[in-house]
C-alpha positions as CSV (number, residue, x, y, z in Angstrom):
1,M,84.4,71.7,94.1
2,P,84.6,72.2,91.0
3,S,84.3,67.7,90.2
4,H,81.7,67.9,92.9
5,I,79.7,70.1,91.1
6,A,80.2,69.1,87.3
7,F,79.4,65.0,88.5
8,T,75.7,66.9,89.8
9,G,75.3,68.3,86.7
10,A,75.8,65.2,84.7
11,A,73.3,63.6,86.8
12,V,71.0,66.4,86.1
13,N,71.6,66.7,82.6
14,A,71.7,62.7,82.2
15,G,67.4,62.6,84.4
16,R,66.7,65.5,81.7
17,A,67.9,62.8,79.2
18,G,65.9,59.7,80.1
19,A,63.1,62.2,81.2
20,L,62.8,63.0,77.5
21,C,62.9,59.6,76.5
22,T,59.7,58.6,79.0
23,A,58.1,61.4,77.6
24,S,58.6,60.6,74.2
25,L,57.8,56.4,73.6
26,A,54.9,57.8,76.5
27,G,53.2,60.3,72.9
28,L,54.5,57.7,70.3
29,L,52.7,54.8,72.1
30,W,49.7,57.7,73.3
31,L,49.6,58.5,69.4
32,A,49.3,54.2,68.3
33,A,46.6,54.1,70.8
34,C,44.6,56.8,69.2
35,A,44.9,55.7,65.6
36,P,41.4,54.6,64.4
37,A,42.1,51.2,62.5
38,Q,42.6,51.0,58.9
39,A,39.1,49.3,57.4
40,A,39.0,46.4,56.3
41,P,39.0,46.0,52.7
42,P,35.4,44.8,51.7
43,T,35.1,41.2,50.8
44,A,33.5,40.2,47.6
45,A,30.5,38.1,47.9
46,P,31.5,34.2,47.0
47,V,30.4,33.8,43.6
48,R,28.4,29.7,43.7
49,A,29.8,27.3,40.7
50,G,27.5,26.4,37.8
51,A,25.2,29.7,38.6
52,P,24.9,31.1,35.3
53,A,24.7,28.2,33.2
54,A,21.8,26.8,35.2
55,N,20.1,30.4,34.7
56,T,21.2,29.9,30.7
57,Q,19.8,26.4,30.6
58,A,16.7,27.2,32.1
59,A,15.9,29.8,29.9
60,A,17.1,27.9,27.3
61,G,14.3,25.0,27.8
62,D,11.2,28.0,28.4
63,A,12.2,28.4,24.5
64,A,12.3,25.6,23.3
65,A,9.6,24.1,25.2
66,P,6.1,23.3,23.0
67,A,3.4,26.1,23.5
68,A,0.9,24.1,26.1
69,P,-2.5,22.2,24.4
70,P,-4.8,24.4,24.1
71,A,-7.9,23.2,26.9
72,A,-10.5,21.0,25.6
73,A,-14.0,21.7,24.8
74,A,-16.3,22.0,27.6
75,P,-18.7,19.1,26.5
76,A,-21.8,20.3,25.6
77,P,-25.0,19.8,27.9
78,P,-27.5,17.0,28.1
79,E,-30.6,20.0,27.0
80,A,-28.1,21.3,23.7
81,A,-27.8,17.2,22.7
82,A,-31.5,16.4,23.8
83,D,-32.8,19.3,21.3
84,T,-29.9,18.3,18.7
85,R,-31.5,14.6,18.3
86,G,-35.0,16.0,18.6
87,L,-34.0,18.0,15.1
88,D,-32.6,15.1,13.9
89,Q,-35.7,12.8,14.4
90,E,-37.9,15.7,12.7
91,I,-35.7,16.6,10.0
92,Q,-36.0,12.2,9.6
93,G,-39.7,12.5,9.0
94,L,-39.7,15.7,7.0
95,K,-36.9,13.2,5.1
96,K,-39.9,10.0,4.8
97,D,-43.2,12.6,4.7
98,V,-41.5,14.2,1.3
99,I,-40.8,10.5,0.2
100,D,-44.7,9.1,0.7
101,L,-45.6,12.7,-1.2
102,N,-43.5,12.0,-4.5
103,K,-45.0,8.4,-4.0
104,D,-48.5,9.7,-4.3
105,L,-47.6,11.8,-6.6
106,F,-46.7,9.5,-9.6
107,I,-49.6,7.1,-8.7
108,L,-51.6,9.8,-8.9
109,E,-49.6,11.3,-11.9
110,E,-49.9,7.4,-13.7
111,E,-53.9,6.8,-12.7
112,L,-54.6,10.2,-14.3
113,L,-52.0,9.9,-17.8
114,F,-52.8,5.5,-17.6
115,P,-56.6,5.2,-16.8
116,A,-57.3,1.6,-15.9
117,N,-60.0,1.3,-19.0
118,T,-57.4,2.1,-21.0
119,Q,-53.6,1.2,-19.5
120,V,-51.0,-1.6,-20.9
121,A,-48.1,-2.9,-19.0
122,V,-45.0,-4.5,-20.3
123,F,-42.5,-6.5,-17.8
124,L,-39.3,-7.9,-18.4
125,S,-37.4,-11.3,-15.6
126,M,-34.8,-13.2,-16.8
127,D,-33.5,-17.0,-16.1
128,V,-30.2,-17.7,-18.0
129,G,-26.7,-17.1,-17.5
130,D,-24.9,-20.2,-19.5
131,F,-26.6,-19.5,-23.3
132,F,-27.1,-15.8,-23.6
133,A,-26.4,-12.0,-22.3
134,L,-28.9,-9.4,-23.1
135,D,-27.8,-6.0,-24.2
136,S,-31.4,-4.4,-25.3
137,V,-34.7,-5.0,-26.3
138,Q,-36.9,-3.6,-28.8
139,L,-40.5,-3.0,-28.5
140,K,-43.4,-2.6,-30.9
141,I,-47.3,-2.5,-30.5
142,D,-49.3,-3.4,-33.6
143,R,-46.3,-2.5,-36.0
144,K,-45.2,1.0,-33.8
145,E,-42.1,1.2,-31.9
146,V,-42.9,2.0,-28.4
147,I,-39.3,1.5,-26.5
148,N,-36.0,0.8,-27.4
149,Y,-34.1,0.1,-24.0
150,L,-30.1,-0.1,-24.1
151,Y,-28.9,-2.1,-20.1
152,T,-26.2,-1.3,-18.0
153,P,-24.4,-4.4,-16.8
154,R,-25.7,-3.5,-13.1
155,E,-29.7,-4.2,-14.5
156,V,-28.4,-7.0,-16.0
157,E,-26.7,-8.7,-12.4
158,A,-30.4,-7.2,-10.3
159,L,-33.0,-9.3,-13.4
160,L,-30.3,-12.5,-13.4
161,K,-31.4,-12.1,-9.9
162,G,-34.6,-12.1,-9.7
163,G,-35.6,-8.7,-10.5
164,V,-38.7,-7.8,-12.4
165,Q,-38.6,-4.5,-14.7
166,R,-41.4,-2.6,-15.9
167,L,-40.3,-2.1,-19.8
168,Y,-42.8,-0.2,-20.7
169,L,-46.5,2.0,-19.7
170,G,-48.7,3.1,-22.4
171,N,-52.2,2.9,-23.3
172,L,-54.5,0.9,-25.9
173,K,-58.3,1.4,-26.5
174,V,-60.4,-1.7,-25.8
175,G,-59.7,-4.4,-29.0
176,T,-57.3,-6.7,-30.6
177,H,-53.6,-5.7,-30.5
178,E,-50.0,-7.4,-31.9
179,L,-46.8,-7.2,-29.3
180,V,-42.7,-7.7,-31.0
181,A,-40.3,-7.8,-29.3
182,F,-36.5,-8.1,-30.4
183,F,-34.3,-8.8,-28.1
184,N,-30.1,-8.4,-28.9
185,G,-27.0,-9.8,-27.3
186,K,-24.4,-12.4,-26.7
187,G,-25.4,-16.0,-27.8
188,P,-23.6,-19.1,-27.7
189,S,-20.1,-18.7,-27.9
190,E,-20.1,-14.8,-27.2
191,R,-21.6,-14.3,-30.7
192,D,-24.2,-11.3,-31.5
193,Y,-27.6,-12.8,-31.0
194,R,-30.9,-10.7,-32.3
195,R,-33.8,-13.2,-31.6
196,G,-37.7,-11.6,-31.8
197,A,-41.0,-13.0,-30.0
198,S,-44.9,-11.7,-30.8
199,I,-48.2,-12.2,-29.4
200,R,-51.8,-11.1,-30.2
201,F,-53.5,-10.4,-27.8
202,E,-57.9,-8.7,-26.9
203,K,-57.3,-5.7,-24.7
204,G,-60.4,-5.5,-22.6
205,V,-61.7,-2.4,-19.7
206,G,-59.3,-3.3,-17.4
207,A,-55.8,-2.8,-17.1
208,K,-54.3,-5.2,-19.7
209,Y,-50.3,-7.0,-18.1
210,L,-47.9,-8.7,-20.7
211,E,-44.4,-10.5,-19.4
212,L,-41.5,-10.8,-21.4
213,K,-39.7,-14.0,-20.5
214,I,-35.4,-15.5,-21.5
215,D,-35.2,-18.3,-20.7
216,D,-32.1,-21.2,-21.1
217,R,-32.9,-24.3,-23.7
218,Q,-31.1,-26.7,-22.1
219,R,-32.1,-29.8,-24.4
220,K,-30.8,-27.1,-27.4
221,L,-28.1,-24.8,-25.6
222,Q,-29.9,-21.7,-26.9
223,P,-31.8,-19.2,-25.3
224,E,-36.2,-19.2,-25.8
225,F,-37.7,-16.4,-25.7
226,E,-42.1,-16.1,-24.6
227,I,-44.4,-13.3,-24.7
228,K,-47.1,-14.4,-21.3
229,D,-50.6,-12.5,-21.1
230,W,-51.4,-11.8,-17.5
231,E,-55.4,-12.3,-17.8
């Protein structure tokens, strides 16, 4: 009897222990199932290689880029161009009118100062090149000096090309007069040269014109000076 009771108590204890173990295992499984899952650490956004360098290069490129050239001015409208041309033509026309007016005033002044009945004019021409280089000319009328003209190289060149110079313009009364001209320059062999020429002429009622001519005399290898009366 006692053994049977002991066996029975052992069995009961064993059953209780198994039930406790079963209950403990079930509780652990329930706790594991009910526990919230641990949040995964946030992952950093992937960084693209070369992105900062590209931005830096772009900024440097913007800073170094030259300023854009200013936009070209719009062409003037045809009306403005036409107005400008018209204004230029008017200015040129006014200049021509002023020049013509000056010529008319100069002629009128000469007619007033040197009337045709008392006017005398002396011209000079040259046809030399080998035996004489002109420096100056002195004129005397009736033993009175009326002009002493000094020539520039440019004026001499113009005379050698066929130009004619009005050397003197003055007034003389009607009657007989004497003109004396002295020519100064360089003669043959670059020597100082001074020669003179004279003429007696009659001054009438109208204007009187005289010409001083300088020529080369090939036979004598000397310059020749003469005064021609334009009657």
